[in-house]
LUMMILO-93461 format. One record per residue (C-alpha): residue in three letters; x, y, z. Coordinates in pm, 1 decimal. Example, Ala and Ser with C-alpha at 12.3 -4.5 7.8 and 13.67 -1.06 7.14 Angstrom:
BEGIN
Ala/1230.0/-450.0/780.0
Ser/1367.0/-106.0/714.0
! end
This chain:
BEGIN
Met/13.4/-13.8/18.9
Pro/242.7/248.6/65.1
Gln/445.7/229.3/-256.2
Tyr/85.8/246.2/-408.3
Leu/63.6/544.8/-252.9
Arg/372.8/694.8/-348.5
Leu/332.9/602.9/-763.3
Leu/-62.0/803.7/-707.0
Asp/124.5/1108.6/-544.8
Ala/401.3/1106.2/-822.1
Ala/291.5/975.0/-1144.7
Pro/-161.3/896.0/-1107.5
Ala/-140.9/837.5/-1504.2
Arg/6.7/563.2/-1515.4
Leu/-178.6/357.5/-1215.8
Phe/-474.0/362.2/-1544.0
Glu/-234.5/306.4/-1802.9
Asp/-112.7/12.3/-1736.1
Ala/-483.1/-141.4/-1590.6
Pro/-705.0/-288.5/-1805.0
Pro/-922.1/-224.7/-2002.9
Ala/-701.4/12.0/-2224.2
Asp/-832.8/295.6/-2301.8
Tyr/-1052.3/330.2/-1893.1
Gly/-805.1/485.5/-1690.9
Arg/-769.1/755.2/-2009.6
Ala/-1068.1/851.8/-2058.6
Ile/-1167.4/917.2/-1718.5
Thr/-870.7/1098.1/-1642.2
Ala/-995.9/1312.9/-1922.4
Thr/-1324.2/1371.7/-1809.0
Trp/-1184.4/1479.3/-1499.3
Arg/-904.6/1674.6/-1661.9
Leu/-1235.9/1861.2/-1867.6
Ala/-1432.5/1885.8/-1554.2
Leu/-1128.4/2086.2/-1324.9
Asp/-1069.9/2297.4/-1707.2
Arg/-1437.1/2375.2/-1747.5
Leu/-1481.3/2487.9/-1349.0
His/-1179.8/2692.3/-1408.9
Gly/-1321.3/2817.3/-1718.3
Thr/-1679.1/2964.5/-1544.9
Gln/-1576.3/2948.4/-1157.9
Pro/-1182.2/2999.6/-1096.9
Ala/-1246.1/3055.4/-715.6
Ala/-1450.2/2691.8/-718.7
Ala/-1146.3/2560.5/-894.4
Ala/-935.7/2684.6/-640.1
Leu/-1121.3/2556.2/-365.7
Leu/-1106.0/2226.0/-519.1
Glu/-753.0/2215.2/-595.8
Val/-679.4/2306.4/-185.1
Cys/-916.8/1969.1/-138.9
Ala/-640.5/1783.1/-318.5
Cys/-404.0/1914.5/-147.2
Leu/-545.8/1826.8/199.6
Ala/-611.8/1447.9/316.6
Pro/-856.9/1261.1/169.3
Glu/-1109.6/1330.6/456.6
Pro/-1394.9/1502.5/468.2
Val/-1297.4/1899.1/483.6
Pro/-1520.4/2116.3/651.6
Val/-1672.3/2424.1/433.7
Asp/-1569.1/2640.4/750.8
Leu/-1234.8/2577.8/722.3
Leu/-1183.8/2655.9/394.7
Leu/-1382.8/2948.6/337.3
Gly/-1322.1/3117.9/714.5
Ser/-908.1/3193.6/661.0
Glu/-918.3/3561.3/607.6
Arg/-565.1/3496.7/473.7
Ala/-686.4/3256.8/190.7
Leu/-966.9/3493.7/158.2
Asp/-745.9/3735.8/75.9
Glu/-620.5/3523.1/-194.1
Leu/-954.8/3378.3/-343.8
Ala/-1060.9/3780.8/-385.2
Gly/-823.7/3759.8/-699.1
Leu/-1007.7/3504.0/-841.0
Asp/-1334.4/3635.3/-738.8
Pro/-1397.7/4009.2/-572.4
Asp/-1695.8/3882.1/-385.8
Val/-1561.6/3559.1/-257.9
Arg/-1677.2/3683.0/118.2
Asp/-2038.3/3713.9/10.4
Pro/-2193.0/3418.6/204.0
Ile/-2408.0/3363.2/-126.3
Val/-2164.4/3395.9/-375.3
Gln/-1944.8/3144.1/-88.4
Ala/-2233.2/2915.4/-127.5
Arg/-2226.7/2914.7/-460.6
Leu/-1873.4/2814.1/-518.3
Val/-1945.7/2512.1/-298.9
Arg/-2244.1/2396.9/-506.1
Glu/-1996.8/2445.4/-822.3
Val/-1758.9/2253.9/-628.5
Ala/-1998.5/1957.5/-574.0
Ala/-2136.8/1997.6/-951.1
Ser/-1837.8/1920.4/-1070.4
Ala/-1853.8/1546.3/-959.2
Leu/-1510.2/1576.0/-888.1
Ala/-1571.8/1623.5/-460.6
Arg/-1888.7/1525.6/-294.1
Leu/-2045.9/1779.7/-25.6
Asp/-2216.5/1645.4/284.9
Pro/-2512.9/1878.0/391.1
Gln/-2557.3/1761.7/695.8
Ser/-2165.9/1761.7/798.4
Arg/-2122.2/2104.5/570.3
Thr/-1793.6/1901.7/448.7
Leu/-1617.1/1843.5/125.5
Gln/-1457.9/1490.3/49.4
Val/-1257.6/1468.3/-296.0
Lys/-1099.1/1121.3/-311.2
Arg/-735.4/977.9/-332.9
Leu/-731.5/906.5/-706.3
Val/-856.6/1246.6/-814.8
Gln/-664.7/1417.7/-579.5
Ala/-368.9/1288.3/-767.0
Val/-539.1/1335.4/-1110.9
Val/-558.4/1716.6/-968.3
Arg/-229.9/1724.0/-856.0
Asp/-92.5/1598.7/-1169.4
His/-298.0/1894.7/-1347.7
Leu/-117.1/2164.2/-1092.9
Gly/187.3/2033.9/-1171.4
Pro/486.4/2099.5/-930.3
Asp/463.5/2459.0/-888.8
Gly/70.9/2456.0/-869.4
Val/72.3/2215.3/-612.6
Ala/327.5/2394.8/-422.8
Gly/53.5/2754.3/-413.9
Arg/-259.1/2519.4/-314.6
Arg/-65.5/2413.7/-56.7
Arg/15.2/2680.4/101.4
Leu/-312.5/2831.3/65.8
Ala/-446.1/2511.3/229.7
Arg/-149.9/2564.4/487.5
Leu/-312.4/2952.5/516.6
Met/-646.1/2787.6/623.2
Leu/-568.7/2515.1/856.9
Ala/-350.6/2803.9/1026.5
Asp/-660.8/3025.2/1085.8
Ala/-851.3/2714.8/1197.6
Asp/-684.9/2727.9/1497.2
Pro/-948.5/2708.8/1814.9
His/-632.9/2835.6/2043.2
Asp/-722.5/2647.5/2326.2
Pro/-618.0/2273.8/2353.0
Gly/-790.4/2188.4/2669.6
Asp/-1081.4/2209.3/2592.5
Pro/-1298.4/1903.3/2521.2
Val/-1503.8/2140.2/2253.8
Arg/-1204.2/2216.8/2073.8
Trp/-1096.8/1887.8/2012.9
Pro/-1316.7/1793.7/1694.8
Ala/-1121.4/2101.5/1543.3
Tyr/-802.4/1976.9/1597.0
Ala/-865.5/1634.0/1483.0
Val/-972.6/1768.2/1154.3
Val/-717.0/2014.2/1126.7
Leu/-410.9/1715.9/1247.1
Ala/-587.2/1465.8/931.9
His/-477.4/1719.7/707.5
Val/-95.9/1877.0/849.4
Glu/87.2/1626.2/734.0
Ala/-65.3/1625.4/347.8
Cys/-15.9/1981.7/289.9
Arg/354.9/1982.0/458.7
Ala/241.6/2203.1/741.6
Thr/541.2/2061.7/945.5
Asp/790.8/2321.6/691.8
Asp/605.2/2624.0/732.8
Asp/786.9/2875.7/895.1
Asp/476.4/3093.7/895.1
Pro/409.0/3206.9/1297.0
Ala/50.4/3105.8/1310.5
Met/116.8/2771.7/1150.1
Arg/423.8/2683.0/1386.7
Gln/162.4/2810.3/1726.5
Leu/-87.4/2526.8/1558.6
Ile/187.5/2313.7/1540.6
Val/212.0/2323.7/1927.1
Asp/-101.7/2312.6/1995.7
Leu/-177.0/1991.6/1817.0
Val/76.2/1809.5/2007.0
Arg/-90.0/2008.0/2362.3
Tyr/-376.4/1890.7/2220.5
Leu/-239.6/1525.1/2191.6
Tyr/-192.2/1529.2/2551.6
Arg/-442.6/1702.5/2652.3
Arg/-645.0/1417.3/2482.0
Gly/-486.7/1133.9/2651.3
Asp/-260.3/1020.6/2293.6
Pro/96.7/1153.7/2415.3
Arg/237.9/883.5/2189.6
Thr/78.0/1074.1/1901.5
Gly/205.3/1402.1/1996.4
Leu/545.6/1295.5/2059.6
Asp/580.7/1179.4/1770.4
Leu/499.1/1509.1/1599.4
Ala/682.4/1702.6/1791.0
Thr/977.6/1475.8/1757.1
Thr/944.7/1538.3/1383.3
Val/890.8/1905.5/1342.2
Leu/1195.1/2005.0/1612.2
Glu/1417.2/1815.3/1393.3
Arg/1254.4/2062.0/1074.5
Trp/1295.0/2306.2/1330.4
Arg/1642.7/2300.0/1389.3
Arg/1696.1/2555.8/1184.1
Phe/1536.5/2848.2/1424.0
Gly/1793.1/2732.0/1604.4
Asp/1788.5/2633.0/2043.3
Asp/1715.3/2939.2/2165.2
Asp/1408.1/2985.0/1951.8
Pro/1087.6/3090.3/2168.2
Val/828.8/2861.0/1944.8
Thr/1076.4/2558.8/1942.2
Leu/1104.9/2634.9/2313.8
Arg/738.7/2582.5/2363.9
Leu/704.6/2258.4/2154.8
Arg/1040.8/2132.0/2343.6
Ala/796.7/2177.1/2652.8
Glu/467.4/1996.5/2472.5
Ser/688.2/1699.5/2363.2
Ala/799.9/1721.3/2778.9
Asn/443.2/1656.9/2879.7
Ser/398.6/1383.9/2645.0
Leu/728.9/1239.1/2773.3
Arg/572.4/1287.9/3111.5
Met/276.4/1075.6/3031.6
Met/415.5/782.8/2843.9
Ala/607.7/764.9/3193.0
Arg/989.3/835.7/3015.9
Tyr/1036.2/1055.4/3351.2
Ala/1409.7/1148.6/3332.5
Glu/1405.6/1223.2/2986.4
Ala/1108.6/1523.0/3014.6
Ala/1301.1/1636.7/3355.0
Ala/1586.7/1686.8/3127.1
Val/1420.0/1862.3/2839.6
Asn/1189.2/2084.5/3044.8
Ala/1553.6/2189.6/3296.2
Asp/1679.1/2294.1/2974.0
Val/1369.1/2475.0/2865.7
Leu/1361.1/2676.0/3152.1
Ala/1717.2/2759.9/3171.0
Arg/1683.8/2910.2/2824.9
Leu/1363.3/3082.2/2841.8
Thr/1496.0/3233.3/3177.4
Arg/1786.6/3397.7/3019.6
Ile/1606.8/3478.0/2711.2
Ser/1268.6/3562.6/2785.2
Gly/1232.1/3688.2/3208.0
Pro/1159.6/3488.7/3456.9
Asp/811.4/3675.1/3482.2
Asp/742.4/3587.8/3119.2
Pro/381.1/3384.1/3136.6
Ile/579.0/3087.2/2917.1
Thr/885.7/3080.9/3113.9
Leu/653.3/3014.1/3369.1
Asn/445.4/2747.4/3257.3
Ala/811.3/2569.9/3209.0
Ala/865.0/2646.4/3542.4
Asn/522.5/2466.7/3658.6
Ser/669.8/2204.8/3444.7
Val/999.9/2136.7/3615.9
Gly/783.8/2184.3/3941.2
Ala/631.6/1827.6/3803.5
Asp/952.8/1697.1/3780.5
Leu/1096.1/1795.0/4080.6
Arg/760.2/1592.8/4272.7
Ile/843.1/1258.0/4045.4
Ala/1177.2/1270.7/4175.4
Ala/1075.0/1295.1/4531.7
Asp/1260.8/1649.7/4566.8
Tyr/954.0/1793.0/4750.7
Pro/1105.5/2097.7/4915.2
Ala/1291.7/2210.6/4577.8
Ala/946.0/2120.5/4398.6
Tyr/790.9/2356.4/4697.7
Arg/1023.4/2644.8/4673.1
Leu/988.7/2691.0/4308.2
Gly/600.1/2617.7/4343.5
Ser/555.1/2895.4/4529.8
Asp/711.8/3118.0/4334.5
Thr/541.7/3023.4/4021.9
Leu/250.3/3109.1/4209.5
Asp/324.8/3440.2/4317.2
Arg/429.0/3523.8/3957.5
Tyr/179.7/3417.4/3778.1
Arg/-112.3/3595.7/4007.7
Arg/131.0/3916.4/4001.1
Val/135.9/3839.4/3628.9
Leu/-202.1/3689.9/3523.3
Gly/-436.6/3731.9/3838.3
Pro/-519.6/3512.5/4073.0
Asp/-777.5/3371.4/3812.4
His/-625.1/3278.5/3496.1
Gln/-594.1/2869.8/3400.6
Arg/-243.4/2897.1/3403.2
Thr/-271.5/3074.1/3787.7
Leu/-481.7/2814.1/3874.4
Tyr/-300.1/2553.5/3741.5
Ala/19.2/2622.4/3939.9
Ala/-205.1/2651.5/4239.2
Asn/-272.6/2286.6/4190.6
Asn/79.5/2226.2/4160.8
Leu/163.4/2388.5/4453.5
Ala/-121.7/2245.9/4649.5
Val/19.4/1862.6/4552.3
Ser/376.9/1980.0/4652.4
Leu/245.8/2048.6/4968.8
Arg/49.4/1704.3/5008.9
Leu/365.5/1509.0/4933.1
Leu/534.3/1699.1/5226.9
Gly/273.1/1617.1/5451.7
Asp/102.0/1919.3/5528.4
His/-252.1/1838.8/5409.4
Arg/-455.0/2078.2/5571.8
Arg/-245.4/2352.1/5376.4
Ala/-272.1/2185.0/5033.1
Ser/-644.9/2086.1/5112.5
Ala/-708.9/2456.7/5156.1
Leu/-531.9/2589.9/4852.0
Gln/-659.7/2359.8/4630.9
Ala/-1028.0/2402.6/4792.6
Asp/-963.1/2785.6/4638.2
Ala/-847.2/2715.4/4290.9
Leu/-1165.8/2466.0/4252.6
Arg/-1364.0/2698.7/4346.8
Arg/-1210.2/2941.9/4094.9
Gln/-1176.2/2701.5/3852.4
Arg/-1546.5/2595.1/3848.3
Arg/-1632.9/3011.8/3785.3
Leu/-1348.6/3001.9/3530.4
Asn/-1466.2/2652.9/3337.0
Gly/-1823.5/2566.8/3501.6
Asp/-1816.1/2242.9/3629.9
Thr/-1747.2/1967.0/3348.4
His/-1417.5/2107.9/3209.7
Pro/-1104.3/1852.1/3270.3
Asp/-946.2/2135.9/3451.5
Thr/-1233.7/2146.7/3745.9
Leu/-1283.4/1772.7/3731.1
His/-868.0/1752.4/3807.3
Ala/-855.1/1959.4/4104.4
Ala/-1200.2/1807.0/4236.3
Thr/-962.6/1491.5/4188.1
Ser/-674.1/1647.7/4365.6
His/-930.2/1794.9/4628.1
Gly/-1076.0/1453.6/4676.6
Ile/-694.8/1315.1/4763.4
Asp/-690.1/1580.9/4991.0
Leu/-981.2/1540.2/5192.9
Leu/-881.9/1231.7/5274.1
Trp/-605.2/1370.4/5418.0
Val/-731.5/1550.4/5627.9
Gly/-982.6/1267.3/5789.6
Asp/-1332.3/1432.5/5584.8
Leu/-1373.8/1105.5/5432.0
Ala/-1749.2/1114.9/5315.0
Glu/-1630.2/1450.6/5161.8
Ser/-1427.3/1314.3/4983.3
Arg/-1607.6/1014.4/4843.4
Arg/-1830.4/1291.6/4695.2
Met/-1604.7/1569.6/4524.4
Leu/-1411.3/1209.9/4398.1
Thr/-1725.6/1062.5/4276.6
Trp/-1858.4/1367.4/4121.7
Ser/-1489.6/1382.4/3930.9
Tyr/-1550.9/1011.6/3798.4
Glu/-1860.2/1046.1/3704.6
Gly/-1784.7/1467.2/3544.8
His/-1437.3/1266.9/3389.2
Leu/-1663.1/955.1/3181.5
Gly/-1928.3/1225.4/3083.4
Thr/-1669.6/1485.3/2961.0
Val/-1370.1/1255.1/2857.6
Gly/-1467.3/845.6/2894.9
Pro/-1376.4/572.7/3020.7
Asp/-1022.3/538.2/2882.8
His/-874.6/889.0/2942.3
Pro/-601.4/941.9/3207.0
Gly/-791.4/1164.9/3414.1
Thr/-1109.0/905.8/3403.6
Leu/-843.0/616.3/3564.6
Leu/-644.1/867.6/3791.3
Ala/-1035.0/993.3/3945.8
Ala/-1098.2/628.5/3949.0
Thr/-843.1/475.2/4145.0
Ser/-863.5/789.5/4332.8
Leu/-1268.3/713.4/4418.0
Ala/-1169.8/361.1/4491.2
Thr/-918.1/486.6/4774.6
Ala/-1153.2/699.0/4929.0
Leu/-1397.1/417.1/4914.7
Arg/-1148.1/166.7/5078.9
Trp/-1084.1/379.0/5407.2
Leu/-1447.4/428.4/5456.9
Gly/-1496.2/26.0/5430.4
Arg/-1666.7/-34.8/5121.6
Arg/-1394.3/-313.1/5035.0
Thr/-1638.2/-453.7/4783.8
Ala/-1710.3/-161.5/4571.4
Ala/-1276.9/-71.6/4620.6
Lys/-1201.5/-395.6/4488.4
Glu/-1474.5/-368.9/4214.3
Leu/-1381.6/15.1/4062.3
Ser/-974.6/-78.0/4094.6
Glu/-955.2/-416.6/3950.9
Ala/-1149.4/-254.4/3626.0
Thr/-942.3/50.2/3657.3
Leu/-632.7/-171.8/3631.9
Asp/-722.4/-334.7/3349.5
Arg/-808.1/-18.1/3160.9
Cys/-449.2/119.0/3279.2
Arg/-275.4/-167.5/3173.1
Arg/-424.9/-145.0/2853.2
Leu/-411.6/228.6/2751.4
Leu/-107.3/389.9/2964.5
Ala/316.9/317.1/2902.0
Arg/464.6/58.5/3124.6
Gly/584.1/215.2/3431.1
His/315.9/487.5/3485.9
Leu/285.5/597.7/3812.2
Tyr/-81.6/598.4/3814.7
Thr/-126.7/194.7/3678.7
Leu/126.0/156.4/4029.8
Ile/-79.6/382.1/4262.4
Cys/-369.6/158.9/4127.2
Leu/-169.3/-181.4/4194.4
Ala/-159.4/-79.1/4503.2
Gly/-481.5/-49.7/4596.0
Val/-547.9/-386.7/4398.1
Ser/-330.1/-551.8/4659.8
Ala/-425.3/-404.7/4953.3
Asp/-826.9/-535.1/4812.8
Arg/-684.9/-903.1/4783.6
Ser/-461.2/-854.6/5158.8
Ala/-773.1/-811.6/5301.3
Ala/-964.4/-1087.7/5139.1
Gly/-675.6/-1276.2/5267.5
Arg/-472.2/-1344.4/4950.3
His/-185.7/-1243.3/5084.0
Asp/56.3/-1416.6/4842.1
Arg/-97.4/-1227.8/4542.9
Ala/-118.7/-891.4/4693.0
Arg/275.6/-927.9/4750.9
Gly/304.6/-1057.2/4377.2
Asp/106.8/-676.4/4251.2
Thr/346.1/-518.9/4472.9
Glu/654.2/-719.7/4371.7
Glu/547.7/-625.3/4009.8
Ala/468.1/-297.2/4049.9
Met/805.5/-231.1/4213.3
Lys/987.7/-418.9/3907.0
Val/828.9/-187.4/3644.2
Ser/856.6/108.0/3806.7
Pro/1109.3/351.4/3657.6
Leu/1147.4/562.7/3980.3
Asp/1450.6/505.0/4187.5
Ala/1460.4/260.1/4511.2
Ala/1475.1/511.4/4774.9
Asn/1212.7/756.1/4626.9
Pro/922.2/757.1/4886.5
Phe/663.6/607.6/4574.4
Met/917.0/334.3/4615.1
Leu/907.5/300.1/4992.9
Val/573.5/263.0/5006.6
Leu/566.6/-30.6/4778.1
Arg/832.4/-157.2/5015.6
Gly/657.0/-104.4/5278.2
Asn/332.6/-246.3/5167.1
Arg/556.6/-589.0/5088.6
Ala/635.0/-645.0/5391.1
Gly/334.0/-650.3/5558.0
Phe/184.0/-885.6/5303.8
Leu/556.9/-1105.5/5400.9
Ser/376.6/-1039.6/5716.4
Arg/83.3/-1196.9/5704.1
Leu/203.5/-1471.8/5548.9
Gly/374.6/-1568.5/5819.1
Glu/788.4/-1475.8/5725.9
His/787.1/-1227.5/6023.9
Gly/1186.9/-1215.7/6006.5
Thr/1237.9/-1065.9/5615.3
Ala/900.2/-866.8/5719.1
Leu/1081.6/-713.3/6031.1
Ala/1417.7/-603.6/5850.1
Glu/1209.7/-442.5/5553.9
Ser/987.6/-250.0/5764.4
Ala/1293.2/-138.9/5979.1
Ala/1438.5/-4.4/5655.3
Val/1150.5/179.6/5525.1
Ala/1052.0/330.2/5832.4
Glu/1434.9/450.8/5842.9
Ala/1442.1/551.9/5537.6
Leu/1101.3/764.8/5520.7
Arg/1171.9/932.0/5869.0
Glu/1534.5/1026.1/5670.7
Arg/1407.7/1149.4/5421.7
Leu/1046.5/1310.6/5492.6
Gly/1052.5/1315.0/5861.8
Pro/916.7/1143.3/6138.3
Ala/633.4/1354.5/6133.7
His/546.5/1275.8/5802.4
Pro/165.7/1043.0/5768.8
Phe/345.2/798.9/5559.5
Ser/680.4/818.7/5826.1
Ile/381.4/754.7/6114.8
Ala/238.6/490.7/5902.2
Ala/557.9/288.4/5897.8
Asp/603.4/327.9/6248.9
Val/308.1/105.2/6321.8
Asn/362.4/-148.8/6102.6
His/734.8/-144.5/6218.3
Ala/580.4/-186.8/6557.0
Asp/327.1/-464.0/6444.1
Asp/637.3/-659.6/6383.4
Leu/833.5/-635.2/6655.4
Ala/579.1/-710.6/6814.4
Arg/505.4/-1055.5/6608.0
Thr/854.6/-1111.5/6660.3
Gly/875.4/-1172.2/7003.1
Glu/987.0/-743.1/7096.3
Pro/728.5/-614.3/7273.9
Ala/874.0/-400.7/7470.3
Ala/1077.6/-207.2/7181.0
Ala/707.3/-275.1/7028.8
Ala/504.0/-90.1/7299.5
Ala/778.2/230.4/7274.5
Leu/723.7/276.7/6885.3
Ile/355.0/239.4/6899.6
Glu/347.7/480.4/7193.1
Glu/541.2/748.8/6987.8
Ala/377.4/647.8/6615.9
Tyr/-4.6/721.6/6802.5
Glu/95.4/1045.7/6950.6
Ala/275.6/1186.6/6627.5
Ala/-66.7/1094.4/6439.2
Arg/-260.2/1257.0/6668.2
Ala/-70.3/1568.6/6657.7
Thr/-18.7/1541.4/6260.3
Leu/-382.2/1357.8/6132.0
Gly/-641.0/1437.6/6438.9
Glu/-779.8/1279.7/6711.1
Glu/-1008.9/1085.5/6419.7
His/-826.1/971.8/6153.3
Pro/-818.3/656.7/6038.6
His/-485.6/600.9/6037.9
Thr/-494.2/759.0/6394.6
Leu/-743.2/527.5/6530.2
Val/-527.5/197.8/6368.9
Ala/-208.7/385.2/6570.9
Gly/-443.9/372.7/6916.1
Gly/-570.4/30.1/6816.5
Asn/-273.5/-135.7/6770.5
Leu/-128.8/42.6/7131.0
Ala/-387.9/-116.3/7292.0
Ala/-340.6/-426.9/7152.5
Thr/31.3/-416.7/7238.2
Pro/184.3/-548.5/7513.1
Arg/327.9/-373.2/7757.5
Ala/200.7/-26.0/7593.6
Gly/64.7/178.6/7876.8
Asn/-295.5/351.0/7896.0
Gly/-392.2/17.9/7689.5
Thr/-729.0/43.3/7837.0
Val/-797.3/357.1/7795.1
Val/-705.0/396.5/7508.4
Arg/-885.9/155.5/7374.1
Arg/-1197.4/250.1/7495.2
Thr/-1089.5/641.0/7345.7
Val/-1028.0/512.2/7005.7
Leu/-1332.0/206.9/6973.1
Gly/-1582.5/475.8/7067.6
Ala/-1417.4/742.4/6776.0
Ala/-1419.6/465.2/6509.3
Val/-1761.9/383.7/6587.2
Ala/-1865.6/740.5/6535.4
Arg/-1679.6/835.4/6286.3
Leu/-1638.2/515.5/6087.5
Gly/-1905.3/308.9/6182.0
Ala/-1953.0/5.7/6404.8
Asp/-1884.6/-241.8/6117.6
His/-1604.8/-94.3/5945.1
Pro/-1276.9/-243.5/5971.6
Val/-1075.7/-87.9/6178.0
Thr/-1369.2/-69.9/6446.4
Leu/-1422.8/-425.5/6417.0
Asp/-1035.9/-527.3/6493.4
Ile/-988.5/-249.5/6798.5
Arg/-1257.3/-410.1/6956.2
Ala/-1161.2/-765.9/6884.0
Gly/-786.0/-641.5/7010.7
Arg/-601.1/-752.0/6671.2
Arg/-347.2/-523.2/6570.9
Ala/-338.1/-389.7/6179.8
Arg/-171.0/-288.4/5891.8
Ile/-203.2/22.6/5732.7
Ile/-138.1/-55.8/5372.1
Leu/-77.4/276.1/5183.2
Glu/-123.6/394.4/4819.7
Pro/123.5/623.0/4719.7
Asn/78.7/998.9/4624.6
Val/26.2/1106.2/4295.2
Pro/334.7/1377.3/4253.5
! end
């Protein structure tokens, strides 16, 4: 087929001349050329529109695209001075359709020229004529840019434009509007959830744009969009390298307050979070948000992106109350700016729903994440990365609420989609896999849970010292403990607890959970005094950091009460049992463990960086 298409483009007449019956091809070619000559003689502007269609892809072309470019209309006015008149435009379209060289679909208002007719028309035009019509087609495409690649309402328009970019040699064009369209198309593909196609387009174009130099601002914007695609494809180190270079160049060229520079700083912040340099991400994010507010105002979309990113950095640092407050404000502004169903609003709702879990408002978290998940389903569909993250986060909320069956069903369905749709090692998949392993362990399938966790650790592209990886390692220790491998579990949980304390500090919720779990291993391996001392410390830290009624605080208190030699065990048990019944319900798994005097394990799901 590729050879056929190359021949069709280069010498369409040969395809007819070699095919039986002998005169058929020449006759049909002559008929089409006669129709084109007739159109040129009576309606030269209509003939030009047909020739433009012949230089685009053999897909339907919206009439509004053909007649919506002021620059293209300026050129067509040389063939028909009344070309801007709607009545004249309607006549031109009818004449193109009447030539029988194109098909007009009145319902979709599109013209379509079949591939073979396109080839004959291009052959008739000759190389110079084709070049001229391709240039006119590029003007039409560039001026059809909706300039909002993040809005799903605009995605059909971008899809139409994208279908024709290669055919008209758009990636070779130096026109500023066309170059901006290419940048927007790559971002559209990333926002739509197709980073691989976006990266392929960006890679091709960047090679051709080398002639503009390394510091060309449009080239730098395209590189930044290619880094977004790299990150979505789990190529985190490559994305970070691109973003760091782009930010350095833009800061030098345009200054630190330029909006494009600030966009690059936002991206570098995301890379820092993935690399677990949370303090640096927080410092950069705080500075970037301050600059956005000063330059663009508090309600600009880019300012709200920066607010979301800073809230994520705060969450990763363990400052959940500040994260929740900042994200709640950003969500209110997103709703005013974009409405309740825009992907940016829904993403903010997902992020806020995660924060609400950590501040202990489980019911509101579930409500927020249900809204986000259902909104994503309705707006971008079940296979979009935003939908997958919302589903995974909602499953976490259901799990914390004790609704294990619902959590399990949602997590397993989401994991299947993640594995099918996302790149190997994508963090969304690994987070979902951590949730599935928690469900399987709760059902007594500890060996399967261990296997899930080891799979996640194996395919993860992150460094072993990354807290994301330490959380997975700590979960595996819990599954090993439940499988009776207490010595191995003790060594693992000790290493994880020490590493998290060193990396995040002793008051971080992840460090507290690791201490709770390590205390359980100490108790199981015959070290009750050490276990009692550690669980008492963890319980007090949880009360101070998370609050008296947070699920992790209640688990810590329940474990303290169930640990031999722990002081005030009876009082603590009475306190946490009452709080668990009131906060979680009498049938919640945490409540049941406390009532039965069983030590429980905190199985964590890593935070989204």
